[in-house]
C-alpha positions in Angstrom: 0.0 0.0 0.0 1.4 3.5 -0.9 1.9 6.1 1.7 -0.9 8.3 0.2 -3.3 5.3 0.3 -2.3 4.5 3.8 -3.0 8.1 4.8 -6.4 8.0 3.2 -7.2 4.7 5.0 -5.9 6.2 8.3 -8.1 9.3 7.9 -11.2 7.2 7.0 -10.9 4.9 10.1 -9.9 7.7 12.5 -11.9 10.5 10.9 -13.7 11.8 13.9 -10.8 12.3 16.4 -8.3 13.3 13.6 -10.6 15.9 12.1 -11.4 17.3 15.5 -7.7 17.4 16.3 -7.0 19.3 13.0 -9.9 21.7 13.8 -8.7 22.4 17.3 -5.1 22.8 16.1 -6.2 25.3 13.4 -8.0 27.3 16.1 -4.9 27.2 18.4 -6.8 25.1 20.9 -3.7 23.0 21.4 -4.6 21.2 24.6 -7.8 19.9 23.0 -5.9 19.1 19.8 -3.5 17.0 21.8 -6.3 14.9 23.3 -7.7 14.1 19.9 -4.4 13.3 18.3 -3.7 10.9 21.1 -7.1 9.2 20.5 -6.2 9.0 16.8 -2.9 7.2 17.5 -4.5 4.8 20.0 -7.1 3.8 17.5 -4.6 2.7 14.9 -1.2 2.2 16.6 0.4 0.3 13.7 -0.6 2.6 10.9 2.2 3.9 8.8 1.0 7.5 9.1 1.4 7.3 12.8 4.8 9.2 12.9 3.2 12.3 11.2 0.3 12.3 13.8 2.8 11.7 16.6 4.7 14.8 15.6 1.4 16.8 15.6 0.6 15.4 19.0 4.1 16.4 20.3 3.7 19.9 18.8 0.2 20.3 20.4 1.5 19.3 23.8 4.5 21.6 23.5 2.4 24.6 22.3 -0.1 24.0 25.2 2.9 24.1 27.6 2.5 20.5 28.7 6.2 20.1 28.5 6.6 16.9 30.6 4.0 15.1 28.5 5.5 16.5 25.3 9.0 15.3 26.0 8.6 11.5 25.3 6.8 12.2 22.0 9.4 14.8 21.0 12.2 12.5 21.9 10.7 9.8 19.6 10.2 12.2 16.7 13.6 13.8 17.2 15.2 10.3 17.0 13.4 9.3 13.8 10.5 10.4 11.7 9.5 13.7 10.0 11.0 17.1 10.7 13.6 15.8 13.2 15.3 19.2 13.5 12.1 20.9 14.6 11.4 18.2 17.0 14.9 18.5 18.5 14.5 22.2 18.9 11.2 21.8 20.7 12.6 19.0 22.8 15.5 21.1 24.0 13.2 24.0 24.9 10.8 21.5 26.7 13.8 20.3 28.8 14.6 24.0 29.6 11.1 24.7 30.7 11.1 21.5 32.8 14.3 22.6 34.6 16.5 19.8 33.1 19.4 21.8 31.7 21.7 18.8 31.1 19.1 17.1 28.9 18.5 20.5 27.2 22.2 20.8 26.4 22.3 17.3 25.0 19.2 17.9 22.8 20.7 21.1 21.3 24.1 19.4 20.9 22.4 16.7 18.8 20.6 19.3 16.8 23.8 21.2 15.9 26.0 18.1 15.6 28.4 18.8 18.5 29.4 16.6 21.4 27.1 17.0 24.4 30.1 17.3 26.8 31.8 20.0 24.8 32.2 23.7 25.3 30.1 24.5 22.2 27.3 22.4 23.5 27.2 24.4 26.8 27.4 27.6 24.8 24.5 26.6 22.5 22.4 25.5 25.5 23.1 28.9 27.2 22.0 30.8 24.1 18.7 28.9 24.0 18.2 29.4 27.8 18.7 33.1 27.4 15.9 33.2 24.7 13.6 31.3 27.1 14.3 33.7 29.9 16.3 31.3 32.1 19.3 33.6 32.7 20.6 31.9 35.8 20.8 28.5 34.1 22.4 30.2 31.1 25.1 31.7 33.3 25.9 28.2 34.7 26.2 26.8 31.2 28.4 29.7 30.1 30.7 29.1 33.1 31.0 25.4 32.0 31.8 26.4 28.4 34.5 28.8 29.6 36.0 26.2 32.0 36.3 23.7 29.1 37.6 26.3 26.6 38.6 29.7 28.1 38.8 31.2 24.6 35.5 30.1 23.2 34.0 32.9 21.2 30.7 34.6 22.3 30.5 33.2 25.8 31.8 36.4 27.4 29.6 38.3 25.0 26.5 36.6 26.4 27.7 37.2 29.9 28.1 40.8 29.1 24.6 41.0 27.6 23.1 39.4 30.7 25.0 41.8 33.0 23.8 44.8 31.0 20.2 43.5 31.2 20.5 43.2 34.9 22.0 46.7 35.2 25.5 45.6 36.2 27.4 47.8 33.8 30.8 47.3 35.4 30.6 43.5 34.9 29.2 44.0 31.4 32.2 46.2 30.4 34.6 43.6 31.9 33.0 40.7 30.1 32.7 42.5 26.7 36.3 43.6 26.9 37.3 40.0 27.5 35.2 39.0 24.5 37.0 41.5 22.3 40.4 40.2 23.4 39.3 36.7 22.2 37.3 37.8 19.2 38.4 41.2 18.0 36.5 40.9 14.7 33.1 40.7 16.5 31.1 43.9 15.6 28.3 43.2 18.1 30.8 43.1 21.0 31.9 46.6 20.3 28.3 47.8 19.9 27.3 46.3 23.3 30.5 47.6 24.9 29.6 51.1 23.6 26.0 50.6 24.9 27.3 49.6 28.4 29.5 52.7 28.5 26.6 54.9 27.4 24.5 53.7 30.3 27.0 55.4 32.6 27.2 58.5 30.3 30.8 57.5 29.6 30.6 58.8 26.0 34.3 59.3 25.5 34.6 55.5 25.9 31.3 54.6 24.2 31.9 56.6 20.9 35.2 54.8 19.8 33.6 51.4 20.4 30.5 52.3 18.4 32.7 53.5 15.6 34.6 50.2 15.6 31.3 48.3 15.5 30.2 50.3 12.4 33.5 49.9 10.6 33.3 46.1 11.1 29.6 45.9 10.1 28.2 49.0 8.4 24.9 47.4 7.6 23.3 47.4 11.1 21.5 50.5 12.3 21.8 50.0 16.0 25.3 51.4 16.5 24.6 54.4 14.2 21.6 55.4 16.4 23.6 55.1 19.7 26.6 56.9 18.1 24.3 59.7 16.9 23.1 60.1 20.5 26.7 60.2 21.7 27.6 62.9 19.1 24.6 64.8 20.2 25.6 64.6 23.8 29.1 65.8 22.8 27.6 68.7 20.7 29.2 67.3 17.5 26.0 68.1 15.7 27.1 67.6 12.1 28.5 64.1 13.0 25.2 63.3 14.8 23.1 64.4 11.9 25.2 62.3 9.4 25.1 59.1 11.3 21.4 59.4 12.2 20.4 60.0 8.6 22.4 56.9 7.7 20.5 55.0 10.4 17.2 56.1 8.9 18.3 55.0 5.4 18.7 51.5 6.9 15.7 51.6 9.2 13.2 54.3 8.1 10.7 53.3 10.7 13.0 53.7 13.7 11.5 56.1 16.2 14.6 56.7 18.2 16.5 57.8 15.2 13.8 60.2 14.2 13.7 61.7 17.7 17.4 62.1 18.0 17.7 63.6 14.5 14.9 66.0 15.4 16.7 67.1 18.5 19.9 67.5 16.5 18.3 69.7 13.9 16.7 71.8 16.6 20.1 72.4 18.2 21.4 73.3 14.7 18.8 76.0 14.5 16.8 74.2 11.7 13.4 74.4 13.3 11.3 73.6 10.2 13.2 70.5 9.3 13.3 69.4 13.0 9.5 69.8 13.1 9.0 67.5 10.1 11.2 64.8 11.6 9.6 65.0 15.1 6.1 64.9 13.5 7.1 61.7 11.8 8.4 60.5 15.2 5.0 61.1 16.7 3.2 59.4 13.7 5.3 56.3 14.2 4.3 56.2 17.8 0.7 56.2 16.9 1.2 53.6 14.2 2.9 51.3 16.7 
């Protein structure tokens, strides 16, 4: 029997729970969808279409935040079956949400093809934990990564970002400087270092690092906006105008760039131009 014929047969015999499951899934009623997908699988446990339905069950459990129940199904679909990479990603996140960091690190290591006991595995796990909002667990994994490889790129960068987020600018500056020693070609490290200095109004230190970030990566608007603010604070108005206009070329909807440019034009005595820019700033606020 072909796969398509098997699928039609499966749908015919399990029509009610399967169709209900699809309907609930489409309406984002994931907990109800999971119940119906489970019934569908129980009705025909040996059907060849079962791996596809098992994946949808795993997704429904995951999306309804039933992480412990999702883990066995995700583990099966990550090991074999359709869309293994997606299943591995969800599995790793489910382990994070279930406070099982070692399992999460192993899942992401498999996903990216690195050894689970390696520094890259702990770094990857930490990155994913940051995205899920588990900063304390991420810091522990970053410490493990650095212990295994003191020169691993981006570990100190992530520690610097976390320190900045928690308002510890001294530590952020220290970590980001360490990152730049290891990875001097990393534009984002200079940008975040400039940001950390700016939070303490240390513009004399912020501006050179923001410039370095732009020289390494001239296509990202973030450093231009912060550099424009720095030039404005330093009363270097022409420089501020130039970098803020460049930022708006890259990101025309950016409110901060409009506001700072408007302030710069006001200080340059160009009231009419400033009003147009600040009017646009207000319009963007209403649109958002």
